C-alpha positions as a Markdown table, in Angstrom:
| # | Residue | x | y | z |
|---|---|---|---|---|
| 1 | Unk | 4.5 | -14.4 | -4.9 |
| 2 | Unk | 3.3 | -11.6 | -2.7 |
| 3 | Unk | 1.9 | -8.2 | -3.0 |
| 4 | Unk | 2.7 | -5.7 | -0.2 |
| 5 | Unk | -0.3 | -3.4 | 0.1 |
| 6 | Unk | 0.8 | -0.4 | 2.1 |
| 7 | Unk | -1.4 | 2.4 | 3.4 |
| 8 | Unk | 0.4 | 5.7 | 3.1 |
| 9 | Unk | 2.3 | 7.0 | 6.2 |
| 10 | Unk | 0.9 | 9.6 | 8.5 |
| 11 | Unk | 0.1 | 12.8 | 6.7 |
| 12 | Unk | -1.4 | 15.1 | 9.3 |
| 13 | Unk | -5.0 | 16.3 | 9.4 |
| 14 | Unk | -7.0 | 16.7 | 6.1 |
| 15 | Unk | -9.1 | 19.4 | 7.7 |
| 16 | Unk | -6.0 | 21.5 | 8.4 |
| 17 | Unk | -4.6 | 21.2 | 4.8 |
| 18 | Unk | -5.8 | 24.2 | 2.8 |
| 19 | Unk | -4.5 | 23.2 | -0.7 |
| 20 | Unk | -5.5 | 20.4 | -3.0 |
| 21 | Unk | -5.6 | 17.2 | -0.9 |
| 22 | Unk | -3.7 | 15.3 | -3.6 |
| 23 | Unk | -0.7 | 17.5 | -2.7 |
| 24 | Unk | -0.8 | 16.9 | 1.1 |
| 25 | Unk | 2.6 | 15.5 | 2.1 |
| 26 | Unk | 3.5 | 13.1 | 4.9 |
| 27 | Unk | 4.0 | 14.6 | 8.3 |
| 28 | Unk | 7.3 | 14.5 | 10.3 |
| 29 | Unk | 5.9 | 11.3 | 11.9 |
| 30 | Unk | 5.1 | 10.0 | 8.5 |
| 31 | Unk | 8.6 | 10.7 | 7.2 |
| 32 | Unk | 9.9 | 8.5 | 10.0 |
| 33 | Unk | 7.4 | 5.8 | 9.2 |
| 34 | Unk | 8.4 | 5.9 | 5.5 |
| 35 | Unk | 12.1 | 5.5 | 6.4 |
| 36 | Unk | 11.1 | 2.5 | 8.6 |
| 37 | Unk | 9.3 | 0.8 | 5.7 |
| 38 | Unk | 12.8 | 0.0 | 4.6 |
| 39 | Unk | 13.2 | -2.3 | 7.6 |
| 40 | Unk | 9.7 | -3.7 | 7.4 |
| 41 | Unk | 10.2 | -4.7 | 3.8 |
| 42 | Unk | 13.9 | -5.6 | 4.0 |
| 43 | Unk | 13.7 | -9.3 | 3.4 |
| 44 | Unk | 10.6 | -9.2 | 1.1 |
| 45 | Unk | 10.9 | -9.9 | -2.6 |
| 46 | Unk | 9.3 | -7.5 | -5.1 |
| 47 | Unk | 10.2 | -6.2 | -8.4 |
| 48 | Unk | 8.0 | -3.1 | -8.7 |
| 49 | Unk | 6.7 | -0.2 | -6.6 |
| 50 | Unk | 3.4 | 1.3 | -7.6 |
| 51 | Unk | 1.8 | 4.2 | -5.9 |
| 52 | Unk | -1.3 | 6.4 | -5.9 |
| 53 | Unk | -0.5 | 9.7 | -7.5 |
| 54 | Unk | -1.1 | 11.5 | -4.2 |
| 55 | Unk | 2.1 | 13.1 | -2.8 |
| 56 | Unk | 1.7 | 11.3 | 0.6 |
| 57 | Unk | 1.7 | 7.9 | -1.0 |
| 58 | Unk | 4.7 | 8.7 | -3.2 |
| 59 | Unk | 6.6 | 10.0 | -0.2 |
| 60 | Unk | 5.7 | 6.9 | 1.8 |
| 61 | Unk | 7.5 | 4.6 | -0.6 |
| 62 | Unk | 10.3 | 6.9 | -1.7 |
| 63 | Unk | 12.8 | 5.6 | 0.9 |
| 64 | Unk | 12.3 | 1.9 | 0.0 |
| 65 | Unk | 12.4 | 2.8 | -3.7 |
| 66 | Unk | 15.7 | 4.6 | -3.2 |
| 67 | Unk | 17.3 | 1.7 | -1.2 |
| 68 | Unk | 16.1 | -0.9 | -3.8 |
| 69 | Unk | 17.0 | 1.2 | -6.8 |
| 70 | Unk | 13.5 | 1.0 | -8.1 |
| 71 | Unk | 11.4 | 3.6 | -9.8 |
| 72 | Unk | 8.0 | 4.5 | -8.3 |
| 73 | Unk | 5.3 | 3.9 | -10.9 |
| 74 | Unk | 2.2 | 6.0 | -10.4 |
| 75 | Unk | -1.3 | 4.6 | -11.0 |
| 76 | Unk | -4.7 | 6.1 | -10.7 |
| 77 | Unk | -5.9 | 2.6 | -9.8 |
| 78 | Unk | -4.6 | 3.3 | -6.3 |
| 79 | Unk | -5.9 | 6.8 | -5.9 |
| 80 | Unk | -8.7 | 7.6 | -3.4 |
| 81 | Unk | -12.0 | 6.6 | -4.7 |
| 82 | Unk | -10.6 | 4.2 | -7.3 |
| 83 | Unk | -12.8 | 1.2 | -8.1 |
| 84 | Unk | -11.8 | -2.1 | -6.4 |
| 85 | Unk | -11.6 | -3.7 | -9.8 |
| 86 | Unk | -8.8 | -1.4 | -10.8 |
| 87 | Unk | -6.8 | -2.3 | -7.7 |
| 88 | Unk | -7.5 | -6.0 | -8.3 |
| 89 | Unk | -6.1 | -5.6 | -11.9 |
| 90 | Unk | -2.9 | -4.3 | -10.4 |
| 91 | Unk | -2.6 | -7.1 | -8.0 |
| 92 | Unk | -3.0 | -9.7 | -10.8 |
| 93 | Unk | -0.6 | -7.8 | -13.1 |
| 94 | Unk | 2.2 | -7.8 | -10.5 |
| 95 | Unk | 1.5 | -11.1 | -8.8 |
| 96 | Unk | 4.3 | -13.0 | -10.6 |
| 97 | Unk | 7.2 | -10.6 | -9.7 |
| 98 | Unk | 5.8 | -9.2 | -6.5 |
| 99 | Unk | 5.1 | -5.5 | -5.9 |
| 100 | Unk | 4.6 | -2.8 | -3.2 |
| 101 | Unk | 1.3 | -1.0 | -3.8 |
| 102 | Unk | 0.8 | 2.2 | -1.8 |
| 103 | Unk | -2.7 | 3.4 | -1.5 |
| 104 | Unk | -5.4 | 4.9 | 0.7 |
| 105 | Unk | -7.7 | 3.6 | 3.4 |
| 106 | Unk | -10.8 | 3.4 | 1.2 |
| 107 | Unk | -9.0 | 1.5 | -1.6 |
| 108 | Unk | -7.4 | -0.9 | 0.9 |
| 109 | Unk | -10.6 | -1.5 | 2.8 |
| 110 | Unk | -12.5 | -2.3 | -0.4 |
| 111 | Unk | -9.7 | -4.6 | -1.7 |
| 112 | Unk | -9.6 | -6.5 | 1.7 |
| 113 | Unk | -13.4 | -6.8 | 1.8 |
| 114 | Unk | -13.3 | -8.2 | -1.7 |
| 115 | Unk | -10.7 | -10.9 | -0.9 |
| 116 | Unk | -12.5 | -11.7 | 2.3 |
| 117 | Unk | -15.7 | -12.3 | 0.4 |
| 118 | Unk | -13.7 | -14.7 | -1.8 |
| 119 | Unk | -12.7 | -16.8 | 1.2 |
| 120 | Unk | -9.4 | -15.2 | 2.3 |
| 121 | Unk | -9.2 | -15.1 | 6.2 |
| 122 | Unk | -8.3 | -11.6 | 7.4 |
| 123 | Unk | -8.6 | -12.5 | 11.0 |
| 124 | Unk | -11.2 | -11.3 | 13.5 |
| 125 | Unk | -11.0 | -7.5 | 12.9 |
| 126 | Unk | -9.0 | -6.3 | 9.9 |
| 127 | Unk | -7.3 | -3.0 | 10.4 |
| 128 | Unk | -5.4 | -0.7 | 8.1 |
| 129 | Unk | -4.1 | 2.3 | 9.9 |
| 130 | Unk | -1.7 | 4.7 | 8.2 |
| 131 | Unk | 1.6 | 3.1 | 7.7 |
| 132 | Unk | 0.4 | -0.5 | 7.9 |
| 133 | Unk | 1.0 | -3.2 | 5.4 |
| 134 | Unk | -1.1 | -6.2 | 4.2 |
| 135 | Unk | 0.9 | -9.1 | 2.6 |
| 136 | Unk | -1.3 | -10.6 | 0.0 |
| 137 | Unk | -0.1 | -14.1 | -1.2 |
| 138 | Unk | -1.2 | -14.9 | -4.7 |
| 139 | Unk | -1.5 | -18.0 | -6.8 |
| 140 | Unk | -0.4 | -18.5 | -10.4 |
| 141 | Unk | -3.4 | -16.6 | -11.7 |
| 142 | Unk | -2.9 | -13.6 | -9.5 |
| 143 | Unk | -5.8 | -14.4 | -7.2 |
| 144 | Unk | -5.2 | -13.7 | -3.5 |
| 145 | Unk | -5.0 | -16.9 | -1.5 |
| 146 | Unk | -3.9 | -15.6 | 1.9 |
| 147 | Unk | -3.3 | -12.4 | 3.7 |
| 148 | Unk | -1.5 | -11.3 | 6.8 |
| 149 | Unk | -1.2 | -8.0 | 8.5 |
| 150 | Unk | 2.1 | -6.1 | 9.4 |
| 151 | Unk | 1.6 | -3.3 | 11.9 |
| 152 | Unk | 2.7 | 0.2 | 11.0 |
| 153 | Unk | 6.2 | 1.1 | 12.1 |
| 154 | Unk | 6.4 | 3.7 | 14.8 |
| 155 | Unk | 6.4 | 7.2 | 13.6 |
């Protein structure tokens, strides 16, 4: 089964946002990316959608949740600054039914570095721009055995 690790869609510049950063929404380009996630994940199997509590993450997966008729579950394990162990726990928890996990650059980078240290080939230069997806294939125990990169949809 696979876990689809999505970095939130484009959300404008943090430096221009004057409110609490957790409330920063996706930009117009990010809205387009979010709608295009529906096509990127169209043929993928997953039973759950779990998101960081940050607005930009929730908005990034809202279109796919709507199309699939799935609720968006919110988890602090995917929030900025969350420990890699928390994200790994979510991967293991949802490995049997598959899930979309929407998070931030730091969490995704830490998770990818962890799986690479455990022998998973990420290619020559792993990237994780806004709107991109990493497909993490898991074994029966929820351990990541392979990973492949899906570029961000245009937005």
